[in-house]
N, C-alpha and C positions, 0 to 999 in steps of 0.2 A: 585406443578404445574400440572395441568391436561395435559393429553397426547396431546390434541389439541394445547394448548399454548406452550407446550414443543417442539412440532414439528415445529411450526412457529419460535420459539426462535432459534432453531438449524438451521433452514433453512436460517436465516439471517447471520449465521456464526459469532456469537458475539465475538469469540476469536480473530478474525481478526481486531476488532475495536481498539486493543492496538496500531496498526500501525498508525491509524488516530490520536489517542490520543497523541502519541509521536510526530508526525509531527506538530500538532497544538501546543503542549507543547514547542517544540523547537522554533517555530516562536515566541511564547509568551515570552519565556525566553530571547531570543535575544532582543526583544522589551523592556522587563523590565529592561534590562541593559542600555537602551538608554533613559529612562524616566519613568514617572508615569505609573502604571499598572491598567487597568480597569477590575476588575473581572467579572462584568456583561457582558461586550462584549466578554470576553474570554469564558464564559459559553455558550453564544449564538453561538459563532464560533464553539466550540466543538460539541454542540448539532446539529447544521446544518450539520457539516461535517459527523457526525455519521449517520444522516438520509440519506444523499446521499450515504454513504458507504454501508449501509444496502440495500438501493434501488439497488445499483450496483450489490451487491451479488445476490439478488433475480432475477433481470432481466437477469443477465449473466447465472445463472443456468437454468432459463426458456428457453433461446435460445440454451444453450448447450444441454439440453435434447431434445428440439424440433428438433435440427439439427443432433441429433444422436451422438454427441460428448461424452456426459455423458450417461452412461448406468450402469446397475447393475454389469456388468463385469469390468467396468473401475476401474483402481487403486484408483482413487479418492474416489469412493463409497465403497471401501474395507476397508479403514482405518479411514474414518470420517463419521459421520451421514450425510445422503443426503435424507431428507424426500421427496423431489420431485421425485427423481429416485425411491425411495421405494414405491411411491404411497400413502404416508401418508397425503399429502396435494394436492389439485387440482391445476393443471397447470394454469387454468384461474384465480383463486384467487391470485396465485403468481404474475401473470402479472399485475393485478389490484392493488395489494398491493404495488408493486414496484413503480408504478406511483404515488400512494398516498404518499409514502415516498419521492419521488422526489419533489412532490408539497410542502410537509412540509419543506424540506430542502431549497427549493427555496424561500419560504416565509420568512424564516429567513435571507437568503441571500439578499433579496430585502430590508428588514428592515436595515440590516447592510450597504447596499449600500446607502440607503437614509440618514442614520445618520452618516456614517463614510467616505463615498466617493464612487463615481460611478465606480472607477476601480474594486471594489469588484464585481460589476455586470458582468464585462468582465471576471474576473477570475472564477466566479461561472458558467457563461454560458459555458466556455470552459470545466469546470469540468463535468457538466451535459451532454453536448454533447459527450464528450469522454466516459462517463459511458454508455450512451445509444448505441453509435455506436460500442462499444467494441465487442459485439457478435450479435447485432441486424442488420438485413438487412436494407438498401442495402450495407452498408460498411463492417460490421463484421471484423474490422481490426485485431482482435485477430487471425483470421484465415489466415492472410497474413503477419505474422512475425513482427507485430508492437506492440504486447502486452507489451513486456518488456519496450520499450521506453515510452509508455503511462503511465505505472505504475510508472516509474522513475519520469516522469514529474509531475504526479498528487501528489504523496506522498513526492516528493522532492520539487522542486522550487515553484510550484503553491500553495500548501497547506501551506508551511512555509512562503513564501512571503505574501500570502493572510492574514494569521494570523498576521504577522508583520504589515501589512497595517491597519488592523482593530484597532490595538493599537496605532500606530504612525501616521497614515494617510499619510505615504509616504513609499517608498520602500527602501531596504537596500542591498547593495552589500555584506556585511558580512553575512546577512541572506541567501542570494543566495548561497554563497560559502559553508556555514555550512549545507545547505539542500542537497548538492550533495552526500556526502557519505551515508547518511541515505536513500535517494532516490534510490541509487544504490543497497543497501542491500535489500530494499523492492522489487525491480525489480528482484533480484536473487531468490526470492520465486517462482515467475512465471517461471523463467528459469529452476530452479530445477524441477518443475512440468513438464515442457516440455521435459527436458532431460529424465525423467522417462518414459514419454508417447510417445516417438518417434515412436515406432511400432504401438501403438494404433492410434495416430494422422495420421500417414500415411494411415492406413486403412480407416480413415474417410475423406481422401482427403483434409486435411487442411495443411497449411504450417506454420511452426514456425522457430525461429532462430535455435533451436536445430536440426530440420530436415535439414535446409539449410546448417549448418556447419557440421553436423554429430556428433555422440556421443563424439568422442575424442576431436575434436576442440571445441565443445560446452562446454565440461568440462574445457578445457583450458581457454575459455572465462570466465566461472564461477569463476575459481580459480584466474584468473587475476583481475577480478573485486572485489573479496574479498580483494586481496592485495592492490588494488587501494584505496578502502575505508579506510583502515588503514593508508596507506601512505599519504592520503589527510589530515588526522588528524595531522600528523607530519608537513606537508607542511603549514597548517594553523597555527600551533603553531610557526613555524619558522618565519612566516610573521605577527605574532601578531593578526591574526584574532581570534584565540583561545588562552586561557591562559594555564598555566601549569596544571590546573585542568583537561584539556582535556585528559591528559595521563591516567586517570582512565578508559577511553574507552578500553584500552588494556587489562583490566581485562577480557574482553570477548574473547580475542585472543585464549585461549585454546579451547573454543567451536568451533571456526572457524577451528583450526588445526585438531581437532578430526573429524569434519564433512568432511573436505577435504580428510582425510585418509580413511574414510568410502566410500566416493564417488569415490576414486581412485580404490577401489576394485570392487564396484558395486553401481549403483544408487539405493538406497533403495526405497521401496514403499512410505514411508513417507518423501521423500527427501524435499518436499516443507514445511512440518511441521517442520522438523529439521532446515531448513533454516530460518523459521519464529522464531524459538527459538533464533537463532543467531541474527536475526533482532531485536528482543525484547531486548536482553541483550545489544547489541551495542547501540540501540536507547535510552534505559533508562539510560545507563551510560553517553551518550552524554548529555542527558537532565539534569542529576544530575550535571554534570560538569558545565553546563551553569548556573544552579541555584546557585551553590556554588560560581561561579565567580561573580554573581550579589550580593549575600549576603555578601561575604567576601572580 
């Protein structure tokens, strides 16, 4: 891969797409347990979601750099490739490419809305609007402590329910409940990032939940939400929303315990990446449990 394409590939943060794949997969797995499964529509849903996710990563990096939040000294740029900060790709091209990806994802969404139901249009519109307004003016709600809630909503209820709707052409209360723990874990990736960046973000005059609560209370919130994610699995098992297969999700618990121990001592520079590892393990095991329930 040439340096040019490698830089663009890295700028899209492809490692983060596993979160989208899991959310779409969870919604599809719940739908498959309720009726016939359409692989073509699943592929379109996943492709459209990844386009929007890539566009979101690019547009957010563009405005973070433009607003002075991301710089070469920021912790984010120290542990992961950041071609825009490093000057390896032009800012204007990033801006244009993000809108091209939004357009591509939106076209897929329009097709799904026309063929599977217009509620998909509403879900897609909320997703695109939330992605654009995350760091872009005039709202830039990431900078006013609303980022974690948005991430939870996008990768939890909206993406899971949207995928379910494409398959079943209706919504599911079970899919909604099942989306909650994974959405919470995804949101914790951002919370971990913000806990690490409290001093940096204060210097940039932005507000996050971590800054509002302070480091200690912010960590308590983080730890409490990790516990809530696992407890919700037990609650859904007790209420038959999930089957006994869901207990395999607890194979990821040692990762959570190790991470919490590390963060008790100090928030590491790669706190968000470590949380993403927990998110991946938790989500994949949840997805596997749903597939096993459908098959067996």
